[in-house]
C-alpha positions as CSV (number, residue, x, y, z in Angstrom):
1,M,-20.6,41.8,27.0
2,G,-22.6,38.8,28.3
3,D,-20.4,35.8,28.0
4,W,-17.1,37.6,28.0
5,T,-14.6,36.9,30.8
6,P,-11.0,38.2,31.1
7,P,-8.6,35.8,29.3
8,A,-6.3,33.8,31.4
9,A,-2.5,34.3,31.3
10,G,-1.2,33.2,27.9
11,G,-4.3,34.1,25.9
12,D,-8.0,33.3,25.6
13,R,-7.7,29.6,26.4
14,Q,-10.0,27.1,28.1
15,S,-8.8,26.2,31.6
16,G,-6.4,23.3,31.5
17,Q,-6.5,22.9,27.7
18,N,-4.5,24.2,24.9
19,V,-7.7,25.4,23.1
20,I,-8.5,29.0,22.1
21,V,-12.1,29.6,22.9
22,A,-12.9,32.0,20.1
23,L,-11.3,29.8,17.5
24,R,-13.2,26.8,18.8
25,R,-16.5,28.6,18.7
26,G,-15.8,29.7,15.1
27,L,-15.2,26.1,14.1
28,D,-18.4,25.1,16.0
29,I,-20.3,27.7,13.8
30,L,-19.0,26.0,10.6
31,D,-20.0,22.6,12.0
32,M,-23.6,23.8,12.3
33,F,-24.0,23.7,8.5
34,S,-25.1,20.5,6.8
35,A,-26.8,19.4,3.6
36,D,-30.1,20.0,5.3
37,R,-29.1,23.3,6.9
38,R,-27.6,25.7,4.3
39,V,-28.4,28.9,6.2
40,V,-27.6,29.7,9.9
41,G,-28.7,32.7,11.8
42,I,-27.2,34.7,14.6
43,T,-29.9,33.7,16.9
44,D,-29.2,30.0,16.1
45,I,-25.5,30.5,16.8
46,A,-26.2,32.2,20.1
47,L,-28.6,29.6,21.3
48,E,-26.5,26.5,20.2
49,L,-23.2,27.9,21.5
50,G,-24.7,29.4,24.6
51,I,-23.3,32.9,24.0
52,H,-24.7,36.4,23.7
53,K,-26.1,37.4,20.4
54,S,-23.6,40.2,20.1
55,S,-20.7,37.7,20.5
56,A,-22.4,35.5,17.9
57,S,-22.6,38.4,15.6
58,R,-18.9,39.3,16.0
59,L,-17.8,35.7,15.4
60,A,-19.9,35.4,12.3
61,A,-18.7,38.7,11.0
62,T,-15.1,37.7,11.5
63,L,-15.7,34.4,9.6
64,A,-17.3,36.4,6.8
65,S,-14.5,38.9,6.6
66,A,-12.1,35.9,6.0
67,G,-14.4,34.4,3.3
68,Y,-15.6,31.4,5.4
69,L,-19.1,32.7,5.6
70,V,-21.3,34.9,3.4
71,A,-24.1,37.1,4.6
72,A,-27.3,35.7,3.0
73,S,-29.7,38.2,4.6
74,A,-30.0,40.3,7.7
75,G,-28.6,38.1,10.5
76,N,-28.2,35.0,8.4
77,Y,-25.2,33.4,6.8
78,T,-24.2,30.7,4.3
79,L,-20.9,29.0,3.8
80,G,-18.3,31.1,2.0
81,P,-16.0,30.6,-1.0
82,R,-12.8,30.1,1.2
83,L,-14.1,26.7,2.3
84,A,-14.5,25.7,-1.4
85,V,-10.9,26.6,-2.0
86,L,-9.7,24.6,0.9
87,G,-11.9,21.7,-0.1
88,S,-10.5,21.7,-3.6
89,L,-7.0,21.6,-2.2
90,L,-7.9,18.6,-0.1
91,A,-9.6,16.9,-3.0
92,A,-6.6,17.5,-5.2
93,R,-4.3,15.8,-2.7
94,Q,-6.7,12.9,-2.2
95,D,-7.2,12.5,-5.9
96,L,-3.4,12.7,-6.7
97,A,-2.7,9.1,-5.7
98,S,-5.8,7.7,-7.4
99,V,-5.0,9.4,-10.7
100,V,-1.2,8.8,-10.7
101,T,-0.9,5.3,-9.2
102,P,-2.2,3.4,-12.3
103,F,0.6,5.0,-14.4
104,L,3.2,4.3,-11.6
105,R,2.0,0.6,-11.6
106,E,2.6,0.4,-15.4
107,L,6.1,1.8,-14.9
108,V,6.9,-0.7,-12.2
109,E,5.5,-3.5,-14.3
110,R,7.8,-2.6,-17.1
111,T,10.9,-2.1,-15.1
112,G,10.5,-4.3,-12.0
113,E,11.9,-1.6,-9.8
114,T,10.1,-0.2,-6.8
115,G,8.0,2.9,-7.6
116,H,7.2,6.0,-5.5
117,L,4.9,8.9,-5.7
118,A,6.1,11.8,-3.6
119,V,5.1,15.4,-2.7
120,L,7.3,18.2,-1.3
121,D,7.0,19.2,2.4
122,G,9.5,22.0,3.0
123,A,12.9,20.5,2.2
124,V,11.6,16.9,2.5
125,A,10.2,14.6,-0.1
126,K,7.3,12.7,1.4
127,T,6.3,9.4,-0.1
128,V,2.6,9.1,-0.5
129,Q,2.3,5.9,-2.5
130,V,4.6,2.9,-3.0
131,V,4.3,0.2,-5.7
132,D,6.6,-2.7,-5.0
133,G,8.8,-4.0,-7.7
134,W,8.8,-7.6,-8.9
135,H,12.6,-8.3,-8.8
136,T,13.6,-10.6,-6.0
137,V,16.3,-8.1,-4.9
138,R,14.6,-4.8,-4.8
139,M,14.2,-1.6,-2.7
140,H,11.7,-1.9,0.2
141,S,9.9,1.3,1.1
142,W,6.6,2.6,2.6
143,A,4.1,5.4,2.3
144,G,4.9,8.2,4.7
145,K,8.7,7.8,4.3
146,L,10.5,11.1,4.5
147,S,13.7,11.7,2.4
148,P,15.9,14.9,2.2
149,A,14.8,16.5,-1.0
150,H,18.3,17.6,-2.1
151,C,19.6,14.0,-2.2
152,S,16.7,12.0,-3.5
153,S,15.6,11.8,-7.2
154,M,12.0,12.4,-6.4
155,G,12.9,15.3,-4.1
156,K,15.1,17.0,-6.7
157,A,12.4,16.7,-9.3
158,L,10.1,18.5,-7.0
159,L,12.7,21.2,-6.1
160,A,13.3,21.8,-9.8
161,G,9.7,23.2,-10.0
162,L,10.4,25.9,-7.4
163,S,11.5,29.5,-7.9
164,E,15.0,30.6,-6.9
165,A,13.4,32.5,-3.9
166,E,11.7,29.3,-2.7
167,I,15.0,27.4,-3.0
168,E,16.8,30.0,-0.9
169,K,14.0,29.8,1.7
170,R,14.4,26.1,2.0
171,Y,18.2,26.1,1.9
172,P,19.5,29.3,3.6
173,D,23.0,27.8,4.2
174,A,25.7,27.3,1.7
175,E,26.4,23.7,2.9
176,L,23.8,20.9,2.7
177,P,23.5,17.8,4.9
178,V,25.6,14.9,3.4
179,R,24.3,11.3,3.5
180,T,26.9,9.6,1.3
181,V,30.1,10.5,-0.5
182,H,27.9,11.2,-3.6
183,T,25.5,13.6,-1.9
184,V,25.1,17.1,-3.4
185,G,26.7,19.0,-0.5
186,T,26.4,22.6,-1.4
187,I,23.6,24.9,-2.5
188,E,25.6,25.9,-5.7
189,R,25.9,22.3,-6.7
190,L,22.2,21.8,-6.0
191,R,21.3,24.8,-8.2
192,A,23.3,23.4,-11.0
193,E,21.6,20.0,-10.6
194,L,18.2,21.6,-10.6
195,A,19.0,23.5,-13.8
196,R,20.0,20.2,-15.4
197,I,16.7,18.6,-14.4
198,R,14.8,21.5,-16.0
199,R,16.8,20.9,-19.2
200,T,16.3,17.2,-19.3
201,G,13.0,16.7,-17.6
202,Y,14.2,14.0,-15.2
203,S,16.3,13.7,-12.0
204,L,18.8,11.1,-10.7
205,D,19.9,9.8,-7.4
206,N,23.3,8.2,-8.0
207,E,23.8,6.7,-4.5
208,E,23.3,10.1,-3.0
209,L,20.7,9.1,-0.4
210,E,21.9,5.6,0.3
211,A,25.0,3.8,-0.8
212,G,24.1,1.0,-3.2
213,L,20.8,2.5,-4.3
214,R,20.1,4.4,-7.5
215,C,16.8,6.2,-8.4
216,V,15.3,8.0,-11.4
217,A,12.4,10.4,-11.1
218,A,10.4,12.9,-13.2
219,P,8.0,15.7,-12.2
220,V,4.2,15.4,-12.3
221,F,2.4,18.6,-13.2
222,S,-0.9,19.9,-11.8
223,P,-3.5,21.3,-14.2
224,E,-2.2,24.8,-13.3
225,G,1.3,23.8,-14.5
226,V,2.9,23.4,-11.1
227,V,5.2,20.6,-10.1
228,D,3.3,19.3,-7.1
229,A,4.3,15.7,-7.3
230,S,7.0,13.3,-8.7
231,I,7.2,9.7,-9.5
232,S,10.4,7.6,-9.3
233,I,11.8,4.1,-9.5
234,S,14.5,2.8,-7.3
235,G,16.7,-0.2,-7.4
236,P,20.1,-1.7,-6.4
237,A,23.1,0.0,-8.0
238,Q,24.4,-3.3,-9.5
239,R,21.2,-3.5,-11.6
240,V,20.4,0.2,-12.1
241,T,23.8,1.1,-13.5
242,R,24.7,4.6,-14.6
243,D,24.3,3.7,-18.3
244,R,20.9,2.2,-17.6
245,M,19.6,5.2,-15.6
246,A,19.5,7.3,-18.8
247,V,17.4,4.6,-20.5
248,L,15.1,4.2,-17.5
249,A,14.7,8.0,-17.4
250,K,12.9,7.9,-20.7
251,L,10.3,5.5,-19.3
252,V,9.9,7.5,-16.1
253,R,9.3,10.7,-18.1
254,W,6.8,9.0,-20.3
255,Y,4.7,7.8,-17.4
256,A,5.0,11.0,-15.5
257,W,3.7,12.9,-18.5
258,R,0.8,10.5,-19.0
259,A,-0.1,11.0,-15.3
260,S,0.1,14.8,-15.8
261,M,-2.2,14.6,-18.8
262,A,-4.6,12.4,-16.8
263,R,-4.8,15.2,-14.3
264,G,-5.8,17.7,-17.0
265,V,-2.5,19.1,-18.1
266,L,-2.7,20.2,-21.7
267,A,0.9,21.4,-22.3
268,V,4.3,21.3,-20.7
269,P,4.8,24.5,-18.6
270,P,7.4,27.0,-19.8
271,G,11.0,26.2,-18.8
272,W,10.6,22.4,-19.2
273,P,11.5,20.3,-22.2
274,A,8.9,19.2,-24.7
275,A,6.7,16.3,-23.7
276,P,7.6,12.9,-24.9
277,T,5.5,11.9,-27.9
278,E,6.4,8.2,-28.4
279,E,6.4,5.5,-25.8
280,P,9.9,4.2,-25.2
281,P,10.6,0.6,-25.8
282,A,11.2,-1.7,-22.9
283,P,14.9,-2.0,-22.1
284,D,16.4,-5.3,-23.4
285,W,18.0,-6.2,-20.1
286,I,14.7,-6.4,-18.2
287,E,13.4,-10.0,-18.1
288,R,10.6,-10.8,-15.8
289,P,10.8,-14.3,-14.3
290,G,8.4,-16.7,-16.0
291,A,7.4,-14.2,-18.7
292,S,7.8,-15.0,-22.5
293,G,10.0,-18.0,-21.7
294,H,12.7,-15.9,-19.9
295,S,14.4,-17.6,-17.0
296,G,14.6,-14.4,-14.9
297,T,17.0,-11.6,-13.9
């Protein structure tokens, strides 16, 4: 078959490298396309990759069968629709922070508490954006931080958007890892908590992730009505008291919904409470140092 050689033990890999030759060549074919080169032929593939035309034809046909290429004419191919789908997914993730962060900044400006934008990765909430609060005593965080979803407010807001089958997939055991005495420690308690979140539209972390820290979060919806992100604010328990969490939740929901609308969401998806229609007033206990004559918090 021209360039074919028997694969080494363990699969068709290049000697000394954990690289699958056929897959690498398929990626090389995709890399041949550019703004000035919209069509690539089998002959071009064979010459540039240094392989037999029959091998080039099989590689191209395989990519076409998966939607990565489309046959333009005999022996010629253009890029396929599957790449557009993957590109839109990447663009959506990249655009998420740029669209949502301005609303998160407004939320932080009004509350003084540290703000987070998070996405779900398995059973972990991954922070993709942090806006520092302006209180002297505040939570310090960073982009890339990973938190167990079941005991963080932003994680629970994300979990609440999943189906029961997805919850079971992520949490196959009855017992859940416990971080503090307040952590939701069983799957049944988590299910009850997620049901409450879907009724109210917001989630709480009452010192569940870390003693002395309380957080409030709300889901951010994609244009398709999927909960693919959440925003939250976090602060010390002595300032973010239990009574204040309910008040802060109204603000978090307000900005989360505004962020959702900025992403193109037209209506709240079924199963969630109606969208807030009036901007909540600023809590009377929040006084920014140096603002309006206040002496500070």
